[in-house]
N, C-alpha and C positions, 0 to 999 in steps of 0.2 A: 425439652424441645424449645420451650418459650425463651429460656435463657440464651440458647445458641442462636436463635433467630434475632434476639435483641442485640447480641454481640456482633452479629453479621451487619446489622444496620449501623451500629456505631463505627465499625470498620469502614463501611462505605462513606459515612459522613467525614471521617478523618481523611480518607483517601481523596475525597472531593475538595476538602479544605486545603490539603497539600497541593493538589493539582492547580487550584486557583491562586494560591498565594506564592508558590515557589517561583514562577516566572517573573512576578513583580519584584520579588526580593533580589533575584539574580540581575534583572535588568537595571534596577535603580542602583544597586551596589556597583555594578560595572560602570554605570554612567557617572556616578560621583567619583569612583576610582579613576576613571579616564580623565575627568577634569583636573583632579589632583595630580595625576601623573604628567599631564600636559603642562600644568603650571610649574611643576618642579623640574621638568626636562628629563624625566626618567623614561627612557625609551622602552626598556624591558616592561615596565608597568603599563605603558601605552599599548604594547602588543598584547600583553596578557588581558588587559581590560577590553580590548577590541574582541578577542576570542570569547570572553565572558559575555560581552554584549550580544554577539551572534548567538551564543548559547541561550541567552534570555529571550531573544526574538524567536528562536526555534521552540522554546517553551510556550510562547504565545500562540505560535502556529499549531502546535500539537494540542493545546487547550481548545483552540477554535475548531479543529478537526473533531476532537472528541465530543464537543458540545453540539456541533451541527450535523456531522455525518453519521455518527453512531446511532442517534435516535431514528434517523431515516432508514438505516438498515434494519433496526428492530421493528419499525412500523411495517416495512416491506415484508419481513418474514412472518409477522403476525397476519398480514393480509393474505399471504400465500397459504397459511395454515387454515384460515377460515374458508377458503375456496374449495 
């Protein structure tokens, strides 16, 4: 049982690491790709990097929601259980 619990916590740590680093990676990759595409005049690259930039911003929004809203729901459900 102890090993399974330890593995569960490692999986949670890995999931949080991916959750917090992935939007940064996507956003900055799209930003650098966008500047490169704009300087070379590659319009297909510009459109692709704009979509990628929006995807990175959506990752930041979902990260914010998970970090701020989810603990509030957990706290509210615990308070209801205590009553």
